[in-house]
C-alpha positions in Angstrom: 30.8 -3.2 4.1 28.5 -2.0 1.4 30.1 -4.0 -1.4 29.9 -7.1 0.8 26.2 -6.7 1.1 25.7 -6.3 -2.7 28.0 -9.6 -3.3 25.9 -11.6 -0.8 22.6 -10.4 -2.2 23.9 -10.7 -5.9 22.3 -7.2 -6.5 23.9 -4.1 -8.1 24.3 -0.8 -6.3 21.7 2.0 -7.1 22.7 4.5 -9.7 22.1 7.4 -7.4 23.0 7.6 -3.5 20.0 7.6 -1.1 19.3 11.1 0.1 17.7 12.1 3.4 14.6 14.1 2.9 13.1 14.4 6.2 14.0 14.0 9.9 11.5 13.8 12.5 12.3 14.1 16.1 10.6 14.3 19.4 12.3 16.3 22.2 10.9 16.8 25.8 11.4 19.6 28.4 10.1 22.2 30.4 11.8 25.5 29.1 14.7 24.2 27.1 14.7 21.7 24.0 18.0 20.7 22.6 18.9 18.6 19.4 21.4 18.4 16.6 21.0 18.9 12.9 22.8 19.0 9.9 21.9 21.6 7.0 24.1 20.1 4.1 25.4 16.6 3.4 28.9 15.9 4.6 28.8 19.0 6.8 29.2 19.2 10.6 26.4 18.8 12.9 25.0 22.1 14.5 23.7 22.3 18.0 20.0 23.5 18.0 18.6 25.0 21.1 15.0 26.4 21.6 14.3 28.1 24.9 11.1 29.5 26.2 9.9 31.9 28.9 6.1 31.3 29.0 5.3 32.1 32.6 6.4 35.1 34.7 5.9 38.8 34.8 6.8 39.6 31.1 5.1 38.6 28.0 5.8 35.0 26.7 9.2 34.9 24.8 11.0 32.1 22.7 14.7 32.1 21.5 16.2 29.8 19.0 20.0 29.3 19.0 22.3 27.4 16.6 25.8 26.4 17.8 25.3 28.8 21.0 24.3 31.8 19.0 20.9 33.3 19.3 19.6 33.7 15.7 15.9 34.0 16.6 14.1 35.9 19.5 10.5 36.1 19.4 8.7 38.6 21.6 5.0 38.8 22.3 4.7 35.0 21.7 1.0 35.2 22.6 0.4 37.1 19.3 3.2 35.4 17.2 2.7 31.7 18.3 2.9 30.7 14.6 5.5 32.2 12.3 8.5 31.9 10.2 11.9 33.5 9.8 14.7 33.4 7.1 18.3 33.3 8.1 21.6 32.4 6.9 23.8 29.7 8.9 27.5 29.3 7.5 26.4 30.8 4.0 23.3 28.3 3.8 19.9 29.9 3.8 17.7 28.4 6.4 13.9 28.8 6.8 12.3 28.3 10.2 8.6 27.6 10.8 7.1 27.3 14.3 3.5 26.7 15.8 3.5 26.9 19.5 -0.1 27.4 20.1 -0.5 24.5 22.3 2.3 25.8 24.8 0.3 29.0 25.4 -3.3 28.1 25.1 -3.8 24.6 26.5 -5.1 24.7 29.8 -3.1 21.8 31.4 0.3 23.4 30.9 1.5 20.8 28.6 1.4 20.5 24.7 3.6 20.3 21.7 5.3 22.8 19.7 6.0 22.2 16.1 9.2 23.4 14.3 10.3 22.9 10.8 13.8 23.9 9.6 14.2 23.8 5.9 17.8 24.6 4.4 18.3 25.9 1.0 21.2 25.5 -1.3 24.6 27.0 -1.0 25.2 29.4 -3.7 28.0 28.0 -6.1 29.9 29.3 -9.0 27.9 27.0 -11.3 24.8 29.1 -10.6 25.5 31.6 -13.1 23.4 32.4 -16.3 25.9 30.6 -18.5 25.7 27.1 -16.9 23.3 24.4 -18.4 20.0 23.6 -16.8 21.5 20.3 -15.8 24.3 21.8 -13.9 21.7 24.1 -12.0 19.5 21.3 -10.9 19.2 21.4 -7.2 19.0 18.3 -5.0 15.8 17.3 -3.2 14.8 19.6 -0.3 15.5 18.4 3.3 13.3 19.2 6.2 14.2 18.7 9.8 10.7 18.5 11.8 10.9 18.9 15.6 8.0 18.1 17.8 9.0 19.9 21.2 6.7 18.5 24.0 6.4 20.7 27.0 5.6 19.5 30.4 5.2 21.1 33.8 
């Protein structure tokens, strides 16, 4: 299909394949926010779940799960409404940033939470000191930005 498009437009294909750098997504919910993400090119998609407990007897809490496994549990969310965590998913380092200030301190009970997932590169055998700088060059960084809109 690609080759047909290039033939019809009489253009040459680019030297490098396009790379996804940023994926922005809006999700809506009361306590549970679900989406899918992919850390590396040509890898399977992962189920990403953000769950909150903002009202009730205890302190506000938040859980982030990947493929059904809880990877981050933030307690005392009223003090840690902004933060970051580093973790590893399938040997891929992932950095998670969050800002849920509006969820906690917006008087209307609605607001947005911002989550940024930034995967790193998988370690490879070419990363040793004997490899040339061209071989160690990493691809552009990818960011998955999620706006989680909470409503009552």
